[in-house]
N, C-alpha and C positions, 0 to 999 in steps of 0.2 A: 728411817722409817716411812718416810713419804715415798721414797723410790720403791720400797718394799710393798707398800699399799697400791702404788699404780701398778706395779707388775701382777700382784693380785688379781685387781680389776681387769687388766688386759687378759690374763688367762682365764678368768670366769667369762669373759665375753667371748673368747675363741672356744672354749669348751662348752658353754651352754647357749649362748647367743645363735651360733649356727645352728645347734639342733633345734632351736626355738622356730627357726624360719624353714626348716626341712619339713615335707609333710611325706609319711611313708604310707604307701597304699599296696594292695596285693595284685599279684598278676591277674585275677579274675577282673580287680577292678579296671586294670589297663584294658583287658581284652573287651570288656563290656563298652569302654569309652571309645575304641577303636571302632567298633561294630555301628556305634550309635550313628544315624542316617545325619543328623544335625551336624556331627564332628566332620563327616566325609563333604558335605555340602560346603562346609566353612573353609576346609582346607582347599577345595577345588576354587574355590572364589580367589584365596591368598595365592595359590599356584598361578593363578591366570594372571593376577598384578604382577608378581614375579617375574612371569613369562615374558610381560611387556615392559618389563624393565621400569615399572613404575613403583620405586622404592619409597618415596614420600607416602604415598597412598597406603603401600603397603604397610609401613609403620604404624599409620593412623588406625588401619584395621586390626593389626595385631594387639595394639594397645587396648582396644574394645572388648578382646576376647576374655574369657575365664583363663586363669595361668595354666591349668592342665592342658586344655585345648591349644594354646599359644604354644606350649612346649612341643607338643606334637606336631603341631605346623611347622613349626622351624626344623623339626627333623627331616619332616618330607621336603622341605625347601632346600636344606642342606644337601640332602641326596641328591636332588634334582640338579643341583649346580654343577655334578659332575660331568655334564655333558658340556664341555668346554667351548664347543662351536657357538654357544649363546653367552659366554663369559663377557661381562663388561666391567668398566671402572666401577660403576654403582653395584653391581652385584658382589664384586669382590670386597667392596667397603663393607657392605651388609655383613657378608660372611665373617670378616675380620671382626666386627663389632660382636655378634652373637658368639663367637668362638672365646671371647672373654667373659662371657657370662657364666652364671652357675644355676644349673637347673634346680628347681624348688622339690619336685615330687621324685620321691625315692621308691623303689618297688624291692620288697625283701621276699626272696625265695630260698628253698633249702635246696642244697646241693647233696653230694654224696657224703652224709653225717657232718655238713656244717651249712651255716646260713650265709647268704651271700646278699648284700645291699648295694644297689647301683642306681644311677639315675633311670626312672621310667621312660624317658625320651631324652638321649644323650646328644641334643642337638649341638652342644659346644664342641664336643668330641667329633661328631660328624662335620662339623665345619672346618675344625683344625685339618681334619684328615683331607678334605676337598682341597683346602688351600695350599697343603703340602703337594698333593698331586698337582696343581695347578702349577705351582713354582718348579716343578719338576720339568713340566711341559714346556714353560718358557724357557728352562735352563737348556732342554733338549734342542728346541728351535735355534738357540743361541749356539750352541756346540756345532748343530749342522751348518749353519751359516758360517762359522768361521773355518769348519773343514771344507766347504765349496771354495771359500775365498785363500784357502792355503795360509790360514791364519791362526790356526789352531796349536797351542804348546800345550801338551796333555797334562805335565805336572803342573805347570802354572795356573791353567785353567781348573784343573781338580781343586788345587790349593789345600793340600794333606790337612793342615793345622786349622783350617777356617771351620766356624760353627756350622757351616751349610754344606761340608764336605759330603754327608750321606745323601743329601738332595743330589748334589752335583753328580755323585757315583751313580745314583739311580737313574739321572738324566741320560748319562752316557751308556749305561747299559741299556736302556731303552731304545735308545738311538742305534746302537749296534745291531738290535734285534730284527730292524727293518731297512737297514741300509743296503745299497746295491753293490754288486761284486767289486766294481772299480773304485769305490769309496771305501769299502773295507779293505781294499788292497792299500788304500793312501793311508788309512787309519792303521794299519798294521806296521808300515814303513816309519809312521809317527812314533809308535810306541817302540819299536826296537831302536831307534836312534835317538830316543829321548832317555838319556843315562839315569835323569832324576825318577824316573817311574821306578826304580830299584827301591825308593823309599817310599813307595803306597803303602798304606797300613793294612791293606787285603788285596786279595786276588780277583775282586769283582769284576773290573774291567778286563784283565787279561784272562779270566776265564770265558766271559762272554764272547770276546774276539776270538779266542781261539778255537771256541766251540763252532763259531760261524765260519771261519776260514778254514779250519782242518790243517793250519800251517804247522810242519814239523818245527821250524825255529821258535814258534810262540808255545808250542808244547813242551819244548825242552826248557823254555824260561819258567814255565808253569811247574814243572816238576822241581825244578831246582829252587823254587821259592818256598819259604815256610809254608807249611800246609795250614788250610784253613776250611771252612764249610765249602768254599767256592770250588777250591781244586779238589776236593774229595768228590763233589758233585759231579764234576767232569770227569772223573776217573770212573765212578759208578755208571754213568751214561753210555761208556764205552763198552759196559757190560750187557747193555741191551740188545736183544736180536732185532735185525739180522747183524751179526757181528762180521765184519769186514778184516781182512789182511791188516788194513790200515789201523783199526781198532787194537788189533792183537799187537801190532808193533807198538802202539802207545801205551799199552797196559805192561808190557815188558820195560820199556823205557820208565815207567814211573816208579819200577822197583828201585832206582838209583835214590829215590827220596825215602829215607828211613821210617817216615810216619806212614808213608802211602805204602810201603813194601808189602806189608802182610795183607792188605785189601788189595793189591794187585795181583799178588800171588793166588788167593782164595779165588779170586776171578778166574785166573789163568787156569788154576787146576779143576775149576768147574766145567770146562770145555770137553765136551764129549761128542765125537772122538777128539783126542788131543791133535791139533795140526803140528806137522813136523817141525816147525819153527818153535813152537813151544815145548816140544819134547826137547829139543836141541838145548834150549835155553834151561829148562828144568833139570836135565842131567847135570849140566854144569852146575845148578844150585847144589843139587845133590851131592856133588863131590866137595862140597866146602866143610870144612872140619866142624864149623861152628853151628850151621843150621840145617846141614844136609838132612840129619835124621828127622827133624822136625817137619821138613818138606815131603820126606817119603811117608809119614803119617798123614799128613794133609791129602796127599794124592791117594793113598789107599782108602781113605774115608770117603773120598769122592768117587769111588769106583774104578780106581786105574790100577788095582792090585795085579792083574794079568800083564800089563804092559811092565810094572816093576818086576815081576819075576823073570820077564824077559831080559830086561836090563841087569838083572844081578847074573845072569848066566854069562852075561857078555862082559861085564864091567871087573874092574879088580881094584885092589887097593882100598882108599878111603871110600870110594862110590860104593863099592861092594859091601863093605862093612856097614855104611850107614844104610843101604837098602834092607840088608839082612837084620839089622837091629830095629829099623823102623817097622817093618812088616812084623818081627817078633811081637812088638808092643801093642799092635793092634790085631792080633791074631783071632780070627773067627772060629 
């Protein structure tokens, strides 16, 4: 009985205690508050203390503010901390502290047929986001240093099962985006020689490295991997003009992947005029008993009916029959 009563009291506190502390205001209230010259002046003073790394003075100043103004100020300070050139241990500690706090003021606004309630100033969320980006920056620096000293073990450093794998992955992808060509070549060799990378839970690093190097070997690894948004994005980028012969070669190679094959075939059939290498490839596909007719239909819808009619006169057997049946089903 006592246990049940205790549970009821806890439930009451959670359901009603939190609500009593929160204050809901309208979007107009928020806009009016932001436009208040006194608010602007106070935020500028707080920002100056933050920029000067005077955190104890800043804490005292923030404590003297009305709650709504303090929450707006904390949001501005968190966003300004994204300039990592001025990051200090004191700033980082300040961000960690406010990231664990709960905004008191909520704003309720109407969406498309529904109401949305969210913090008027989501300083805690902003601080968490900045801290994540800061950790990614530190990890990127660490990976770059290890790479320069030939001490980077990709699978070990990424630590696929670790809680911070997503941050480490983003750090490496960010690093790849601005590595020099020699450093990219070194990282490519590391990737190819690290057999444990086959256990990577996604294709983010491989996709980023492949896009930067244009390496045939990396492309082949990517097409053979299980498809995800990263490998699909690489394939779709190959279809962005100007399309080179190398892009076409990789679109053809991507058809080896059953999940990517339809996308690759759509992209290839959209080329106009069809390059000779694509014609030769597609003609082989048309001769396939299982999918040849579907490819004819796709090509006809993409404006290649004339080429198909010419191929029909030259072809025989399964290829000719697939062209005839496919054109018949999309007769205009």
